[in-house]
Every structure is written in structure tokens, then in C-alpha cells.
C-alpha positions in Angstrom: -66.2 64.2 5.4 -63.7 64.2 2.6 -60.6 63.2 4.7 -62.4 60.8 7.0 -61.6 57.6 5.0 -58.0 58.6 4.6 -57.6 59.2 8.3 -59.2 55.8 9.0 -56.8 53.9 6.7 -53.7 55.8 7.9 -52.9 57.8 4.7 -53.5 61.1 6.6 -52.3 61.8 10.1 -54.5 64.6 11.3 -53.0 67.1 13.7 -55.0 70.3 14.3 -55.3 73.2 16.7 -58.3 75.4 17.2 -59.5 78.1 19.6 -63.0 76.6 19.2 -64.4 73.6 21.0 -63.8 70.9 18.3 -67.3 69.7 18.9 -68.5 72.8 16.9 -65.8 72.6 14.2 -65.1 68.9 13.5 -67.7 66.3 12.4 -68.4 63.6 15.1 -67.1 60.6 13.1 -63.8 62.4 12.6 -63.6 63.6 16.1 -64.2 60.1 17.5 -61.0 59.0 15.7 -58.9 61.7 17.3 -57.4 62.2 20.6 -58.4 65.6 21.9 -56.1 67.6 24.3 -57.7 70.6 26.0 -55.4 73.6 26.5 -56.6 75.6 29.4 -55.9 79.3 30.0 -52.6 79.9 31.8 -52.7 80.9 35.5 -51.4 84.2 36.7 -48.3 82.5 38.1 -47.6 80.9 34.8 -48.0 84.2 33.0 -45.6 85.7 35.4 -43.0 83.1 34.7 -43.2 83.6 31.0 -42.9 87.4 31.4 -39.8 87.0 33.6 -38.2 84.7 31.0 -38.9 87.2 28.3 -37.2 89.9 30.4 -34.0 87.8 30.8 -33.7 86.0 27.5 -31.4 87.9 25.2 -31.7 85.6 22.2 -35.5 85.1 22.0 -36.7 87.6 24.5 -36.1 91.2 25.4 -33.0 90.7 27.6 -30.8 92.8 25.4 -32.9 95.9 26.3 -32.0 95.5 30.0 -35.6 95.9 31.1 -36.9 96.2 34.6 -40.7 95.9 35.2 -42.1 97.6 38.3 -44.1 95.2 40.5 -47.4 97.1 40.0 -46.8 97.1 36.2 -46.2 93.4 36.2 -49.3 92.7 38.3 -51.4 94.8 35.9 -49.9 93.1 32.8 -50.7 89.7 34.2 -54.3 90.6 35.2 -55.0 92.2 31.8 -53.6 89.3 29.8 -56.6 87.2 30.9 -54.6 83.9 30.8 -53.2 84.5 27.3 -49.4 84.6 27.1 -49.4 86.1 23.6 -51.3 89.2 25.0 -48.8 89.5 27.8 -45.7 89.2 25.6 -47.1 91.6 22.9 -48.0 94.2 25.6 -44.6 93.8 27.2 -42.8 94.3 23.9 -44.8 97.5 23.2 -44.2 98.8 26.7 -40.5 98.1 26.4 -40.0 100.0 23.2 -42.2 102.8 24.5 -39.9 103.3 27.4 -36.7 105.2 26.7 -33.4 104.0 28.3 -32.1 105.8 31.3 -28.6 107.2 31.8 -27.3 103.8 32.8 -28.9 102.2 29.7 -31.6 100.4 31.6 -35.3 100.8 30.8 -37.7 101.0 33.8 -41.2 100.0 32.6 -43.9 101.8 34.7 -47.5 101.0 35.4 -48.6 104.0 33.4 -46.8 102.7 30.3 -48.4 99.2 30.6 -51.8 100.8 31.0 -51.3 102.9 27.9 -50.3 100.0 25.7 -53.1 97.7 26.9 -55.9 100.3 27.0 -58.4 97.8 28.3 -58.8 94.2 29.2 -59.2 91.8 26.3 -62.4 89.8 27.0 -62.2 86.2 25.9 -65.5 85.4 24.2 -66.8 83.6 21.1 -70.3 84.5 20.0 -70.7 81.3 18.0 -68.8 78.7 20.2 -68.5 77.2 23.6 -68.2 80.4 25.6 -71.4 81.7 24.1 -73.3 78.8 25.4 -71.4 78.6 28.7 -72.0 82.3 29.6 -75.7 82.3 28.6 -76.1 79.1 30.7 -74.5 80.8 33.7 -76.7 83.8 33.3 -79.9 81.7 33.1 -78.9 79.6 36.1 -77.9 82.7 38.1 -81.3 84.2 37.4 -83.0 81.0 38.4 -80.9 80.9 41.6 -82.2 84.4 42.5 -78.6 85.9 42.5 -78.7 89.4 41.1 -75.0 89.9 41.5 -74.0 86.9 39.5 -76.7 87.7 36.9 -75.3 91.1 36.4 -71.8 89.8 36.1 -72.6 87.2 33.4 -74.8 89.7 31.6 -72.0 92.3 31.5 -69.4 89.7 30.5 -71.5 88.9 27.4 -72.5 92.5 26.5 -69.0 94.0 27.0 -67.5 91.3 24.8 -69.8 92.2 22.0 -72.7 89.8 22.2 -75.9 90.8 20.4 -78.0 92.5 23.0 -81.2 91.3 21.3 -80.1 87.7 21.8 -79.6 88.4 25.5 -83.0 90.1 25.6 -84.6 87.0 24.0 -83.2 84.8 26.7 -84.5 87.1 29.4 -88.0 87.0 27.9 -87.8 83.2 27.8 -86.7 83.1 31.4 -89.6 85.4 32.4 -92.1 82.8 31.1 -90.2 79.7 32.0 -88.9 80.3 35.5 -90.9 83.2 36.9 -94.2 82.7 35.0 -97.4 83.4 36.8 -95.6 84.0 40.1 -95.0 87.5 38.8 -96.7 88.2 35.4 -95.1 91.6 35.4 -91.7 89.9 34.8 -92.6 89.2 31.1 -93.7 92.9 30.8 -90.3 94.1 32.2 -88.4 91.7 30.0 -90.2 92.8 26.8 -89.7 96.4 27.8 -86.0 95.8 28.1 -85.9 94.2 24.7 -87.7 97.1 23.1 -85.4 99.6 24.9 -82.3 97.8 23.7 -83.7 97.7 20.2 -84.6 101.4 20.3 -81.5 103.0 21.7 -78.9 100.3 21.0 -75.6 99.8 22.8 -74.0 100.8 25.0 -77.0 102.8 26.4 -79.3 99.7 26.2 -77.1 97.8 28.7 -78.9 99.3 31.7 -82.3 98.3 30.4 -81.1 94.7 30.1 -79.4 95.0 33.5 -82.7 96.3 35.1 -84.6 93.3 33.6 -81.9 90.9 34.9 -82.1 92.2 38.4 -85.9 92.2 38.3 -86.0 88.6 37.1 -83.4 87.5 39.6 -85.3 89.0 42.6 -88.8 88.0 41.4 -90.6 85.0 43.0 -90.0 81.8 40.9 -92.4 79.3 39.5 -92.1 76.8 36.7 -95.8 75.8 36.9 -96.5 77.3 33.5 -93.6 75.5 31.9 -94.7 72.2 33.5 -98.3 72.8 32.4 -97.4 73.4 28.8 -95.1 70.3 28.8 -98.0 68.2 30.0 -100.3 69.6 27.3 -97.6 68.9 24.7 -97.3 65.3 25.9 -101.1 64.7 25.7 -101.2 66.3 22.2 -98.5 63.9 21.0 -100.0 60.8 22.7 -103.7 61.3 22.3 -106.1 61.6 19.3 -107.0 65.0 17.9 -110.3 65.2 19.9 -113.1 67.2 18.4 -114.2 70.4 20.2 -117.3 69.7 22.4 -120.5 70.8 20.7 -121.4 73.3 23.4 -118.1 75.2 22.8 -118.6 75.4 19.1 -119.8 78.6 17.5 -123.1 78.1 15.6 -122.5 80.6 12.7 -125.1 79.0 10.5 -128.6 77.4 10.8 -127.3 74.0 9.9 -124.7 74.2 12.7 -127.4 75.2 15.2 -129.5 72.2 14.0 -126.5 70.0 14.6 -126.2 71.1 18.2 -123.4 73.6 17.9 -123.4 75.8 21.0 -126.3 73.9 22.6 -126.1 73.9 26.4 -123.3 76.5 26.6 -123.2 78.4 29.8 -122.4 82.1 29.5 -120.1 82.8 32.5 -121.2 86.5 32.9 -124.8 85.4 33.5 -123.7 83.6 36.7 -122.7 84.9 40.2 -119.1 85.8 40.3 -119.0 85.6 36.5 -118.1 81.9 36.8 -119.9 78.6 36.1 -118.6 75.1 36.0 -118.8 73.4 32.7 -116.7 71.0 30.7 -114.2 72.8 28.4 -111.8 70.0 27.5 -112.5 67.1 25.1 -114.4 64.2 26.6 -111.4 61.9 26.8 -109.4 64.6 28.6 -112.0 66.1 30.8 -110.3 64.9 34.0 -106.9 66.5 33.1 -105.4 69.2 35.3 -102.4 70.7 33.5 -101.8 73.9 35.4 -101.1 73.5 39.1 -100.1 76.9 40.6 -97.5 77.1 43.3 -97.5 79.1 46.5 -95.1 81.7 45.1 -96.0 85.3 44.6 -99.0 86.1 42.5 -99.7 82.4 42.0 -100.8 82.0 45.6 -103.8 84.2 44.8 -104.4 82.3 41.6 -104.4 79.1 43.5 -107.0 80.3 46.0 -109.2 81.6 43.1 -109.0 78.3 41.3 -109.8 76.4 44.5 -112.9 78.6 45.0 -114.0 78.0 41.4 -113.2 74.4 40.8 -112.9 72.8 44.2 -109.8 71.2 45.6 -108.6 69.6 42.4 -106.8 72.7 41.2 -105.2 73.3 44.6 -103.5 69.9 44.8 -106.4 67.7 46.0 -109.1 65.7 44.2 -111.9 67.7 42.8 -114.1 68.0 39.7 -111.0 68.2 37.5 -108.5 65.6 38.7 -104.7 66.2 38.6 -103.0 64.6 35.6 
């Protein structure tokens, strides 16, 4: 905010570089006055060119050491750098100085040496920036797409890079309600159990509990009927008046309330065959609303038939006592 007017009148020329998406780091008015250049990760071929230049350049590289990099060592170095030339060059330098010269003065860098200096692959991940949102989006969409392999991959990418496992567990719980819902009510139980397990035993042992939940959710039947139903309810709550509770549904806890008609005409479901009886449970102005329309997926198919038997065709997609909203 402080430099915005000075950028506008030309007193300051702003030149910046960030590993973050600037949308998360720079205010929108300032960002709109900048030209943004996106620097993408280098390809394996480009990393290879940079490494070869470093091997030959005697002034700015390692050419004076007379290095030779075995093909398998070069391949591993490129793969482990993950598109970052700095990682590749730093590892190359460490491997070079860890390799003693031979009788002819040349240094032959072996695969084992490169593996020793790298230890493991550096995972590119930012828990507060763009990659955080990109990877969790990929996980959610892979689960929705019923792809357990992709779900496991994105889950592991996040967990192995240090993401908070409880954050991942929260998203799995949300998915169980939003995208599986009543098609498999057990999905929410599994997701909650995974959250409790991850909280109880921590990482890395908790990763398998989250992986189990991810596979269960990916392979479960899918339905967003519950999500759509709640959205319809929220819409009516926002657009309609706060309707009073029908008198027959109110609890007559005092004599005055009974005199005013609280509870009068209420039908006790357990007194009727099948423990069900039709009566109006919504406010008068909303009595024709049907918010929840079950799908034909998984457990919801049985729910659909049950609602059809209770309420008529309205709850199963046709016109009945409670018309579809």
C-alpha cells in the first residue's frame, strides 16, 4: 500500500522476484500495475544442458576439476533436481569434491556418489501458497473421479512434503459428506476414523490411515444429493421469511402453551403402522418444498425407495404430496 502511489507516478520502478504466486504476496492494485512473468520449472533436457556447461566451464563452472559424470549418475541428478538448476548444480559440486582424482587427474563421478550427496528427492511444495491449493484440488478431484491411484499420488505428494496431516484429514471428511454423502454413509465414519488415527499416532505412521480413507472415498459410490439439498435449504433461508414452527410441532411445556394450541394435532409416528404417518413438518409457506432428492447410487437407492413408499412419487422424482422444489 505504501509504495503504490509512487509506482503510479513513476518515482519507483518495481522489479521483484518471488517463489510464491504473486497473487498471494502482492496487493491487487499494485499487481494490476505490474507485468508478471511466470518462470516455469526447467525440463530434464534443460537441466542436462546446464550440468554439461558446468562440467566444461573452467571459469564459472567445474571445468578445472576435469570431471566426467557417468550416464546413470547424470540421469539420477537430473531426476532428483525436480526442475531446479540450483539443486542440480549444488549436488554436482558436492559430488565433484567428494570424488578423488584418479592417476590421470580426472574425477569420475559415480551414481553412488550422487545418491549419497542428494539423499532424497527435494519435493517442491509450499504449504501456504499456490501449490498447497493446487495439490489439494487435485486430490479432491481425483477422489470425485473415483481414481484411487491418482488420489494416493496427490495425498502422498502433500504428506511427504510436510503438509499438516490434520488439514488433509479435514478435506477427506468434507469430501465424504459433499461427494459421497448418503450413497455410502460409512464414508464419513471412515474419514473421521482416519482423522482420529492421524491425530493419535501422528506421522509418518498416520499416513496409511489417511491413505486407507482416500482409497475408500475414491472407490465409494458418489452422490452430491446431500450437498445440493443443503444448498437449496440455504437459498430458501436467505430468500424467505423466518417462518414460525407449526403449532403441532411445538412442545407444550406449560399449560398456557397447551391452551394456545402447542402440540395439538401432532401425530406420534410410532403409533402408526410402519412407524410412519404423513403430516406437515415444514412451515406453511414451504410445505411443498422437496430439498433432498436421493440418487440411484449405493445406499441412496434404498433411501429413494423408502421415501417413495412413505411420501409417494414426489420424493422419487415425480409429483406427490411434497412437490420438488
